[in-house]
N, C-alpha and C positions, 0 to 999 in steps of 0.2 A: 918486313922480317916475318919468321917462319912461325907458324902457327903455336908448336909446343913450346918455342920461347916465351912467345908473347903469353899464351898460358900461364906458364909458370910464374913471370912477372907481375901479370895481374892478381893471382893469386896472392904472390907477397903482397902486392899494394894492398888488397881486401884484408890480409890481417893484419897490417900494419897499420891501418887507418880505421878498421871496423868500429874497435872502441874506445879509440881517443877522440875526445871533441873538436875530431877536423874533417869530419865527413868522407866516408868510404863512399859512397856513392857519387859523390862531387869528384871526387880523385878520379873515380872511375871513366864518370861522364868527361873529365878534361883530357885525359889518357886517348877516349877514342878520338879528340878535338886535334891532340897534340899528334898522335902518331897516324891518323889518318886511316885508323880501319875501320869497317861498316859495322856501326853499333847492333845492327838488325840480327846478323850472322853471330854475335857474341850474347843477343839476350838471352837465351836458354844457358849458357855459360855464368854469367855475370848473377842470375838469381840462385843458381847450384851452389855456388863457392860459398855464397854467405852461409850456408849450411856447413861447412867447414869451420869457421869461425866460430858458430852458433856451438859446436859439438866441443870446442877448446874453452867455452866456459863450462858444459856440463862437465868435463873433465877436471876442471881446476876446482871446482866447487863442487864436486860429486858428494863429498862427503857431508857437506851443509842440505844437500836438497835429498841426501837419503835420511840425514838424522831428522830433518823437518817431514818429508814424508811418512815415516813410522812415528814420530810426533803427533801427526794430524790423525792418524788412527786410533791413536791411544786415546784423544780427545784432548793433549795439552793445548794450554792455551796460547803458549809463545809460538807454535806452528802454525795455530791456526792465524795469528795475526801475520806473521810472516806470508802464507800462500794469499791470504785476505787483501794486503796491501801490494802482492803483485797484482792480480787479479784486479784491484780497483784501477790500478796504474794503466794497465792494459787496454782496458774497456774502452775510453775514449777514442784512442788511436782507431781501435778496430769498427768502432761504430762511424767515426767521420771518415776514417780512410775509406770505408765500403761506398758512403754516399759522394765521394768526391775523385772516386779512381780515375776518371777520364782526364780530369782536371791536373792530376798529380802526372799521369803519363806524358801528358805536353809539356811539362816544364821537365821532364827528365831530359826532352830533347834539345834543351837549351843549356849551354857552356857560360853564355852570359849571366845567367839567372846563377846559376853555379859561382861563378865569382863573386858577383856582389854579394851573395849570402855568406861565402867564406869572410869577405872584409866586414859586414856587419856583424856578425856572429862574434869575429873575434874582438870586436868592438865592445859589446857587449859583454863578454867574459870579463876582458880587462876592468871596464866598468864593476861588475860584479865582485871582482877579485879583491879590487881597492877599497869596496864599502862594506862588504859582510865579515864580520868577525869571525874567527876560528872558534868551531863548536865543538862540543864535547861527542865523543863517538858514545854511539848508544844500540847499533845495531839496526839493520832492517826493520823487525819484530816490532820496534818500540816506536816506528812512525805513528801517527793518527791516521784515522780513516781519511780525513780532510787533507792531510800532506799527500796522501796517496794519491786521491785525485786529481789533487793539484799538478803534483809532476806528471801524471798521465794526460793531465790538457797541454802543458809546456811541450809533453813529447809530441804533439801534433804539429807542433812547428817545424819539424823536422821534415815533414810530407814535403818542405820548399828544399828542393835537391840543392846541397850545399850547405844546409843549415847545421847537420849531423843531429842524428839521434840521440848520442849518446852525450855530446854538448848540449843540448837542450835538457835532458833529464838529470845530468850534473847538476847543472846551474839551476835549475829549476827547484831543485832537492836544497842545494846551496842557499838560495833565497827564503826558504821555507824553516830555515834553521838548522839543518842535516849536516853532518860533520862531513869532512872531504873524503876518508875513506868508505864512509857509509853511502857517501852518496854515489861514490863510484861503485861499490858494489849492487848497488840498488839497480843503476843502470845496468850493468851487467846480467844480472837475474831478471832484470825486465825486457831485457833484448832477447831470452829464451820465446817467449810466446809470441813477441810482437814479429820477431824476423822470420819464424818459424809460420806463424799465421800470414804474414804478407806471403811468405814463397808460395804456402799451399791455395791462395785466393790465386795468384798468378798462373799457377799449373792448373786450377779447376776451371780457370775461366780461359784459358789456352792451352787445351791439352796437347796441342801440336808443339809445345816447347819441348816434351821430352819425346818428340821425333828426332830432335837433332838436326844439324843442318848436312850439308854437302861438306862445307871448308872445317867445322868444328863436331870435331867426333867426341867420344866418351875418354877416348884417350885424353885430350885437351882437360875435360873436365874433370879426371879423377886428378892429373895433374896439379890444377888450379885449387881443388876442392883440398888436396894434401897439401900444398905450398899454404894455403891460408889457414888451416888446420894447426902446421906446424908452429909458425910467426904469430898468429893469435895468443897461443900456448904460451908463448915469452911473453908478447906485451902485456897480457891481463895481469900477470905476475908482476912485472916490472913497473907498469903504470900505477898501480895499487901502492905499490912502494914509493915510487916518485911522488905523486900528487900527496900522501900524506904529510910530506916534509916540505914541499918544494911550491905547491899549489899549480896554478892553469895557465899563470902569465906566457910560458914558452909556447904553447898551444894556440894560446890568441894570436900572439905575433906571427908565428907560422902561416895562421890562416891569412892574415892581413897579407902579409909578402906574396904567398901563392896566388891569391885573391888578384893581386894589384900587378903581380904579371902576367897572369892570366887577361886581365882586362885590357893592358896594354898589347899583348900579342892577338887577341882576338879582333881588336880594333884595327891594326896591321894589316890582318888577311886580305 
């Protein structure tokens, strides 16, 4: 497949799946296995197009970030609690991720791990959906510091590719009594420092990533980045509206079906 077409398709895939509880990393790994392209050549690409998805969150919630930032400078408690909760939820993944970085990189090479994690995660979502009652929406700033740390610890499960960072944080928040809309938005806000930090660490540890490869150049990266940004911009808005009314069960069944198909295909290769 032409590299330009592949770049656009992978950018769309990243934008579609990054903020849904279906695992964007898992989908990119499975796409590499299904279409047979060299993951080493696309490593830089996969890292940088995530920044397009992050930008979609910043643009969508720019007013919220701006308001909270100004409020923080003014010493407003609401803004302080908002920033505190995001930072507390970010810290567990930052610390644990650095400690087991080599283990994470090894798992990223296994489509089988992804397929199993998709199925297990889908079942977990279905169980939580059926056992946790609908909660009143209160806003990210209303979370206790204990709940924020709890969500951060659950986010660490997403280091297993196929688990889904957004899925882990949203389900963790729901289990702690957070409303669906608030849980989804907290996951989006938390994605900004988490994904940005992960990208910076990878680039710092492997500066050659910014040098590119002979096959994948900055044209492909730019197209993938833009595709990811545009699609994520649409998905973020639609996802919050959808789950506020209908919940997460459709995404759970999707995970289970894709995981089962992938396991079957991997077994027959």
